[in-house]
PyMOL Python script that loads the backbone (N, CA, C, O; Angstrom):
from pymol import cmd

cmd.read_pdbstr("""\
ATOM      1  N   MET A   1      67.581  90.568 105.474  1.00  0.00           N
ATOM      2  CA  MET A   1      68.805  92.303 105.748  1.00  0.00           C
ATOM      3  C   MET A   1      69.892  92.024 105.402  1.00  0.00           C
ATOM      4  O   MET A   1      70.396  92.839 104.630  1.00  0.00           O
ATOM      5  N   ILE A   2      70.615  90.983 105.726  1.00  0.00           N
ATOM      6  CA  ILE A   2      72.223  90.818 104.596  1.00  0.00           C
ATOM      7  C   ILE A   2      72.030  90.545 103.106  1.00  0.00           C
ATOM      8  O   ILE A   2      73.083  90.527 102.468  1.00  0.00           O
ATOM      9  N   PHE A   3      70.942  90.335 102.438  1.00  0.00           N
ATOM     10  CA  PHE A   3      71.057  89.570 101.513  1.00  0.00           C
ATOM     11  C   PHE A   3      70.638  91.136 100.598  1.00  0.00           C
ATOM     12  O   PHE A   3      71.184  91.432  99.535  1.00  0.00           O
ATOM     13  N   SER A   4      69.569  91.999 101.284  1.00  0.00           N
ATOM     14  CA  SER A   4      68.969  92.964 100.599  1.00  0.00           C
ATOM     15  C   SER A   4      69.738  93.887  99.805  1.00  0.00           C
ATOM     16  O   SER A   4      69.333  94.543  98.845  1.00  0.00           O
ATOM     17  N   LEU A   5      71.303  93.862 100.488  1.00  0.00           N
ATOM     18  CA  LEU A   5      72.432  95.255 100.205  1.00  0.00           C
ATOM     19  C   LEU A   5      72.896  94.233  98.491  1.00  0.00           C
ATOM     20  O   LEU A   5      72.982  93.038  98.209  1.00  0.00           O
ATOM     21  N   ASP A   6      73.047  95.272  97.887  1.00  0.00           N
ATOM     22  CA  ASP A   6      73.256  95.074  96.787  1.00  0.00           C
ATOM     23  C   ASP A   6      75.195  94.821  96.798  1.00  0.00           C
ATOM     24  O   ASP A   6      75.944  95.357  97.615  1.00  0.00           O
ATOM     25  N   GLY A   7      75.610  93.934  95.735  1.00  0.00           N
ATOM     26  CA  GLY A   7      77.105  94.138  95.725  1.00  0.00           C
ATOM     27  C   GLY A   7      77.601  92.533  95.455  1.00  0.00           C
ATOM     28  O   GLY A   7      76.835  91.609  95.182  1.00  0.00           O
ATOM     29  N   LEU A   8      78.759  92.456  95.570  1.00  0.00           N
ATOM     30  CA  LEU A   8      79.207  90.712  94.984  1.00  0.00           C
ATOM     31  C   LEU A   8      78.434  89.587  96.444  1.00  0.00           C
ATOM     32  O   LEU A   8      78.022  88.455  96.188  1.00  0.00           O
ATOM     33  N   GLY A   9      78.386  90.068  97.605  1.00  0.00           N
ATOM     34  CA  GLY A   9      77.970  88.946  98.514  1.00  0.00           C
ATOM     35  C   GLY A   9      75.845  88.654  97.945  1.00  0.00           C
ATOM     36  O   GLY A   9      74.994  87.804  98.207  1.00  0.00           O
ATOM     37  N   LEU A  10      75.886  89.725  97.242  1.00  0.00           N
ATOM     38  CA  LEU A  10      73.939  89.084  97.173  1.00  0.00           C
ATOM     39  C   LEU A  10      74.339  88.334  95.312  1.00  0.00           C
ATOM     40  O   LEU A  10      73.740  87.382  94.812  1.00  0.00           O
ATOM     41  N   LEU A  11      75.322  89.018  94.746  1.00  0.00           N
ATOM     42  CA  LEU A  11      75.288  88.194  93.314  1.00  0.00           C
ATOM     43  C   LEU A  11      76.054  86.874  93.887  1.00  0.00           C
ATOM     44  O   LEU A  11      75.860  86.037  93.005  1.00  0.00           O
ATOM     45  N   GLY A  12      76.724  86.343  94.782  1.00  0.00           N
ATOM     46  CA  GLY A  12      77.280  85.289  95.045  1.00  0.00           C
ATOM     47  C   GLY A  12      76.351  84.394  95.353  1.00  0.00           C
ATOM     48  O   GLY A  12      76.372  83.369  94.672  1.00  0.00           O
ATOM     49  N   PHE A  13      75.187  84.518  96.541  1.00  0.00           N
ATOM     50  CA  PHE A  13      74.276  83.832  96.799  1.00  0.00           C
ATOM     51  C   PHE A  13      72.936  83.090  96.093  1.00  0.00           C
ATOM     52  O   PHE A  13      72.386  82.001  96.254  1.00  0.00           O
ATOM     53  N   GLU A  14      72.649  84.544  95.014  1.00  0.00           N
ATOM     54  CA  GLU A  14      71.966  84.213  93.582  1.00  0.00           C
ATOM     55  C   GLU A  14      72.132  83.791  93.183  1.00  0.00           C
ATOM     56  O   GLU A  14      71.307  82.917  92.916  1.00  0.00           O
ATOM     57  N   SER A  15      73.758  83.768  92.387  1.00  0.00           N
ATOM     58  CA  SER A  15      74.365  82.537  91.836  1.00  0.00           C
ATOM     59  C   SER A  15      74.498  80.641  92.389  1.00  0.00           C
ATOM     60  O   SER A  15      74.524  79.565  91.791  1.00  0.00           O
ATOM     61  N   ALA A  16      74.545  81.024  93.625  1.00  0.00           N
ATOM     62  CA  ALA A  16      74.130  79.792  94.147  1.00  0.00           C
ATOM     63  C   ALA A  16      73.014  79.365  94.380  1.00  0.00           C
ATOM     64  O   ALA A  16      72.962  78.240  94.876  1.00  0.00           O
ATOM     65  N   ILE A  17      72.119  79.875  94.194  1.00  0.00           N
ATOM     66  CA  ILE A  17      70.807  79.580  94.633  1.00  0.00           C
ATOM     67  C   ILE A  17      70.534  78.983  93.284  1.00  0.00           C
ATOM     68  O   ILE A  17      69.952  77.906  93.152  1.00  0.00           O
ATOM     69  N   SER A  18      71.072  79.880  92.058  1.00  0.00           N
ATOM     70  CA  SER A  18      70.412  79.889  90.761  1.00  0.00           C
ATOM     71  C   SER A  18      71.345  78.664  90.211  1.00  0.00           C
ATOM     72  O   SER A  18      71.014  78.204  89.118  1.00  0.00           O
ATOM     73  N   ARG A  19      72.514  78.076  90.883  1.00  0.00           N
ATOM     74  CA  ARG A  19      73.053  76.974  89.992  1.00  0.00           C
ATOM     75  C   ARG A  19      74.190  77.475  89.015  1.00  0.00           C
ATOM     76  O   ARG A  19      75.071  76.656  88.754  1.00  0.00           O
ATOM     77  N   ASP A  20      74.267  78.728  88.449  1.00  0.00           N
ATOM     78  CA  ASP A  20      75.605  79.471  88.024  1.00  0.00           C
ATOM     79  C   ASP A  20      76.898  79.534  89.128  1.00  0.00           C
ATOM     80  O   ASP A  20      77.341  80.071  90.144  1.00  0.00           O
ATOM     81  N   TYR A  21      77.142  78.436  87.965  1.00  0.00           N
ATOM     82  CA  TYR A  21      78.634  78.088  89.186  1.00  0.00           C
ATOM     83  C   TYR A  21      79.674  78.883  88.573  1.00  0.00           C
ATOM     84  O   TYR A  21      80.555  79.262  89.344  1.00  0.00           O
ATOM     85  N   PRO A  22      79.785  79.271  87.171  1.00  0.00           N
ATOM     86  CA  PRO A  22      81.576  80.232  86.253  1.00  0.00           C
ATOM     87  C   PRO A  22      81.037  81.416  87.518  1.00  0.00           C
ATOM     88  O   PRO A  22      81.855  81.354  88.435  1.00  0.00           O
ATOM     89  N   VAL A  23      79.810  82.561  87.864  1.00  0.00           N
ATOM     90  CA  VAL A  23      79.779  83.255  88.661  1.00  0.00           C
ATOM     91  C   VAL A  23      80.077  82.954  90.648  1.00  0.00           C
ATOM     92  O   VAL A  23      80.717  83.533  91.525  1.00  0.00           O
ATOM     93  N   MET A  24      79.190  81.741  90.574  1.00  0.00           N
ATOM     94  CA  MET A  24      79.728  81.744  91.906  1.00  0.00           C
ATOM     95  C   MET A  24      80.898  81.048  92.236  1.00  0.00           C
ATOM     96  O   MET A  24      81.146  80.976  93.439  1.00  0.00           O
ATOM     97  N   PHE A  25      81.970  80.320  91.157  1.00  0.00           N
ATOM     98  CA  PHE A  25      83.036  80.480  91.228  1.00  0.00           C
ATOM     99  C   PHE A  25      84.020  81.870  91.768  1.00  0.00           C
ATOM    100  O   PHE A  25      84.686  81.987  92.796  1.00  0.00           O
ATOM    101  N   ALA A  26      83.818  82.773  90.701  1.00  0.00           N
ATOM    102  CA  ALA A  26      84.049  83.967  90.139  1.00  0.00           C
ATOM    103  C   ALA A  26      84.272  84.475  91.424  1.00  0.00           C
ATOM    104  O   ALA A  26      85.400  84.777  91.811  1.00  0.00           O
ATOM    105  N   THR A  27      82.769  84.641  92.446  1.00  0.00           N
ATOM    106  CA  THR A  27      82.984  85.462  93.688  1.00  0.00           C
ATOM    107  C   THR A  27      83.534  84.790  94.685  1.00  0.00           C
ATOM    108  O   THR A  27      83.748  85.308  95.781  1.00  0.00           O
ATOM    109  N   LEU A  28      83.836  83.467  94.370  1.00  0.00           N
ATOM    110  CA  LEU A  28      84.554  82.917  95.399  1.00  0.00           C
ATOM    111  C   LEU A  28      86.099  83.125  95.500  1.00  0.00           C
ATOM    112  O   LEU A  28      86.717  83.523  96.487  1.00  0.00           O
ATOM    113  N   TYR A  29      86.674  82.720  94.081  1.00  0.00           N
ATOM    114  CA  TYR A  29      87.925  83.428  93.660  1.00  0.00           C
ATOM    115  C   TYR A  29      88.204  84.934  94.167  1.00  0.00           C
ATOM    116  O   TYR A  29      89.345  85.177  94.558  1.00  0.00           O
ATOM    117  N   PHE A  30      87.273  85.924  94.184  1.00  0.00           N
ATOM    118  CA  PHE A  30      87.858  87.155  94.165  1.00  0.00           C
ATOM    119  C   PHE A  30      87.808  87.662  95.874  1.00  0.00           C
ATOM    120  O   PHE A  30      88.286  88.700  96.329  1.00  0.00           O
ATOM    121  N   PHE A  31      87.164  86.711  96.535  1.00  0.00           N
ATOM    122  CA  PHE A  31      87.039  86.650  98.046  1.00  0.00           C
ATOM    123  C   PHE A  31      88.055  85.986  98.863  1.00  0.00           C
ATOM    124  O   PHE A  31      88.198  86.067 100.083  1.00  0.00           O
ATOM    125  N   THR A  32      88.685  85.373  98.082  1.00  0.00           N
ATOM    126  CA  THR A  32      89.531  84.379  98.244  1.00  0.00           C
ATOM    127  C   THR A  32      90.860  85.226  98.066  1.00  0.00           C
ATOM    128  O   THR A  32      91.524  85.416  99.085  1.00  0.00           O
ATOM    129  N   LEU A  33      91.414  85.878  96.577  1.00  0.00           N
ATOM    130  CA  LEU A  33      92.027  86.457  96.377  1.00  0.00           C
ATOM    131  C   LEU A  33      92.051  87.752  97.538  1.00  0.00           C
ATOM    132  O   LEU A  33      93.034  87.916  98.259  1.00  0.00           O
ATOM    133  N   LEU A  34      91.122  88.431  97.594  1.00  0.00           N
ATOM    134  CA  LEU A  34      91.004  89.604  98.635  1.00  0.00           C
ATOM    135  C   LEU A  34      91.520  89.205 100.308  1.00  0.00           C
ATOM    136  O   LEU A  34      91.970  89.892 101.225  1.00  0.00           O
ATOM    137  N   GLY A  35      91.223  87.859 100.170  1.00  0.00           N
ATOM    138  CA  GLY A  35      91.444  87.099 102.027  1.00  0.00           C
ATOM    139  C   GLY A  35      93.408  87.251 101.943  1.00  0.00           C
ATOM    140  O   GLY A  35      94.155  87.588 102.862  1.00  0.00           O
ATOM    141  N   LEU A  36      93.744  86.901 100.651  1.00  0.00           N
ATOM    142  CA  LEU A  36      95.441  86.511 100.628  1.00  0.00           C
ATOM    143  C   LEU A  36      96.064  87.910 100.813  1.00  0.00           C
ATOM    144  O   LEU A  36      97.064  88.098 101.506  1.00  0.00           O
ATOM    145  N   VAL A  37      95.339  88.975 100.079  1.00  0.00           N
ATOM    146  CA  VAL A  37      96.101  89.949 100.052  1.00  0.00           C
ATOM    147  C   VAL A  37      95.972  90.534 101.553  1.00  0.00           C
ATOM    148  O   VAL A  37      96.982  90.999 102.081  1.00  0.00           O
ATOM    149  N   LEU A  38      94.797  90.517 102.216  1.00  0.00           N
ATOM    150  CA  LEU A  38      94.748  91.508 103.213  1.00  0.00           C
ATOM    151  C   LEU A  38      95.454  90.648 104.050  1.00  0.00           C
ATOM    152  O   LEU A  38      95.950  91.314 104.959  1.00  0.00           O
ATOM    153  N   ASN A  39      95.879  88.753 104.206  1.00  0.00           N
ATOM    154  CA  ASN A  39      97.112  88.576 104.961  1.00  0.00           C
ATOM    155  C   ASN A  39      98.206  89.318 104.929  1.00  0.00           C
ATOM    156  O   ASN A  39      98.953  89.645 105.852  1.00  0.00           O
ATOM    157  N   ILE A  40      98.253  89.590 103.657  1.00  0.00           N
ATOM    158  CA  ILE A  40     100.050  90.231 103.559  1.00  0.00           C
ATOM    159  C   ILE A  40     100.198  91.260 103.886  1.00  0.00           C
ATOM    160  O   ILE A  40     101.241  91.601 104.445  1.00  0.00           O
ATOM    161  N   ILE A  41      99.434  91.897 103.702  1.00  0.00           N
ATOM    162  CA  ILE A  41      98.952  93.335 104.266  1.00  0.00           C
ATOM    163  C   ILE A  41      99.028  93.409 106.100  1.00  0.00           C
ATOM    164  O   ILE A  41      99.595  94.079 106.963  1.00  0.00           O
ATOM    165  N   GLY A  42      98.463  92.735 106.045  1.00  0.00           N
ATOM    166  CA  GLY A  42      98.633  92.349 107.908  1.00  0.00           C
ATOM    167  C   GLY A  42     100.414  91.709 108.211  1.00  0.00           C
ATOM    168  O   GLY A  42     101.153  92.159 109.086  1.00  0.00           O
ATOM    169  N   ASP A  43     100.762  90.630 107.272  1.00  0.00           N
ATOM    170  CA  ASP A  43     102.271  90.458 107.878  1.00  0.00           C
ATOM    171  C   ASP A  43     103.071  91.339 107.722  1.00  0.00           C
ATOM    172  O   ASP A  43     104.114  91.353 108.375  1.00  0.00           O
ATOM    173  N   LEU A  44     102.801  92.188 106.911  1.00  0.00           N
ATOM    174  CA  LEU A  44     103.617  93.266 106.350  1.00  0.00           C
ATOM    175  C   LEU A  44     104.025  94.568 107.661  1.00  0.00           C
ATOM    176  O   LEU A  44     105.103  95.075 107.970  1.00  0.00           O
ATOM    177  N   THR A  45     102.377  94.809 108.283  1.00  0.00           N
ATOM    178  CA  THR A  45     102.498  95.218 109.031  1.00  0.00           C
ATOM    179  C   THR A  45     103.224  95.157 110.335  1.00  0.00           C
ATOM    180  O   THR A  45     104.032  95.984 110.756  1.00  0.00           O
ATOM    181  N   TYR A  46     102.810  94.028 110.928  1.00  0.00           N
ATOM    182  CA  TYR A  46     103.533  93.380 111.325  1.00  0.00           C
ATOM    183  C   TYR A  46     104.941  94.093 111.791  1.00  0.00           C
ATOM    184  O   TYR A  46     105.244  94.674 112.833  1.00  0.00           O
ATOM    185  N   THR A  47     105.776  93.767 110.423  1.00  0.00           N
ATOM    186  CA  THR A  47     107.214  94.363 110.737  1.00  0.00           C
ATOM    187  C   THR A  47     107.330  95.481 110.807  1.00  0.00           C
ATOM    188  O   THR A  47     108.206  95.790 111.615  1.00  0.00           O
ATOM    189  N   ALA A  48     106.698  96.569 110.181  1.00  0.00           N
ATOM    190  CA  ALA A  48     106.407  98.092 109.922  1.00  0.00           C
ATOM    191  C   ALA A  48     106.265  98.587 111.659  1.00  0.00           C
ATOM    192  O   ALA A  48     106.803  99.613 112.074  1.00  0.00           O
ATOM    193  N   VAL A  49     105.380  97.577 112.612  1.00  0.00           N
ATOM    194  CA  VAL A  49     105.222  97.850 113.921  1.00  0.00           C
ATOM    195  C   VAL A  49     106.152  97.461 114.763  1.00  0.00           C
ATOM    196  O   VAL A  49     106.827  98.189 115.491  1.00  0.00           O
ATOM    197  N   ASP A  50     106.191  96.302 114.666  1.00  0.00           N
ATOM    198  CA  ASP A  50     107.603  95.545 115.676  1.00  0.00           C
ATOM    199  C   ASP A  50     108.958  94.968 114.939  1.00  0.00           C
ATOM    200  O   ASP A  50     109.071  93.795 114.581  1.00  0.00           O
ATOM    201  N   PRO A  51     110.207  96.218 114.730  1.00  0.00           N
ATOM    202  CA  PRO A  51     110.809  95.533 114.068  1.00  0.00           C
ATOM    203  C   PRO A  51     111.518  94.274 114.493  1.00  0.00           C
ATOM    204  O   PRO A  51     112.243  93.859 113.589  1.00  0.00           O
ATOM    205  N   ARG A  52     111.539  93.530 115.590  1.00  0.00           N
ATOM    206  CA  ARG A  52     111.948  92.217 115.832  1.00  0.00           C
ATOM    207  C   ARG A  52     110.895  91.142 115.643  1.00  0.00           C
ATOM    208  O   ARG A  52     110.675  90.125 116.301  1.00  0.00           O
ATOM    209  N   ILE A  53     110.185  91.744 114.347  1.00  0.00           N
ATOM    210  CA  ILE A  53     109.414  90.628 113.992  1.00  0.00           C
ATOM    211  C   ILE A  53     110.483  89.841 112.858  1.00  0.00           C
ATOM    212  O   ILE A  53     111.122  90.790 112.404  1.00  0.00           O
ATOM    213  N   ASP A  54     110.867  88.885 112.345  1.00  0.00           N
ATOM    214  CA  ASP A  54     111.348  88.465 111.401  1.00  0.00           C
ATOM    215  C   ASP A  54     111.030  87.189 110.509  1.00  0.00           C
ATOM    216  O   ASP A  54     111.225  86.030 110.875  1.00  0.00           O
ATOM    217  N   PHE A  55     110.548  87.549 109.375  1.00  0.00           N
ATOM    218  CA  PHE A  55     109.642  86.064 108.584  1.00  0.00           C
ATOM    219  C   PHE A  55     111.300  85.716 107.350  1.00  0.00           C
ATOM    220  O   PHE A  55     111.019  85.175 106.280  1.00  0.00           O
ATOM    221  N   GLU A  56     112.951  86.076 107.625  1.00  0.00           N
ATOM    222  CA  GLU A  56     112.808  85.596 107.207  1.00  0.00           C
ATOM    223  C   GLU A  56     113.879  84.407 108.014  1.00  0.00           C
ATOM    224  O   GLU A  56     114.307  83.460 107.353  1.00  0.00           O
ATOM    225  N   LYS A  57     114.299  84.591 109.693  1.00  0.00           N
ATOM    226  CA  LYS A  57     115.264  83.762 110.384  1.00  0.00           C
ATOM    227  C   LYS A  57     114.187  82.882 110.721  1.00  0.00           C
ATOM    228  O   LYS A  57     113.184  83.312 111.291  1.00  0.00           O
ATOM    229  N   ARG A  58     114.360  81.378 110.330  1.00  0.00           N
ATOM    230  CA  ARG A  58     114.301  80.569 111.058  1.00  0.00           C
ATOM    231  C   ARG A  58     115.195  79.245 111.546  1.00  0.00           C
ATOM    232  O   ARG A  58     116.067  78.532 111.049  1.00  0.00           O
ATOM    233  N   ASP A  59     114.330  79.351 113.050  1.00  0.00           N
ATOM    234  CA  ASP A  59     114.930  78.195 113.642  1.00  0.00           C
ATOM    235  C   ASP A  59     114.338  76.837 113.719  1.00  0.00           C
ATOM    236  O   ASP A  59     113.435  76.491 114.481  1.00  0.00           O
ATOM    237  N   THR A  60     115.218  75.794 112.463  1.00  0.00           N
ATOM    238  CA  THR A  60     114.257  74.619 112.570  1.00  0.00           C
ATOM    239  C   THR A  60     115.339  73.055 113.575  1.00  0.00           C
ATOM    240  O   THR A  60     114.796  71.973 113.798  1.00  0.00           O
TER     241      THR A  60
END
""", "prot")
cmd.dss("prot")
cmd.show_as("cartoon", "prot")
cmd.util.cbc("prot")
cmd.orient("prot")
């Protein structure tokens, strides 16, 4: 059911099954980059919602 949908998930799954390594690593790279960008956007929205959060100040 899940892999019947067209898209990058199906492309990555089929490339893993058929051992198409360049396509498999490209989809892995894309999803990793997407996750990092979403984490940065999440951190920036934390600072917009709560101004008390400051990523510059560190007490070590």
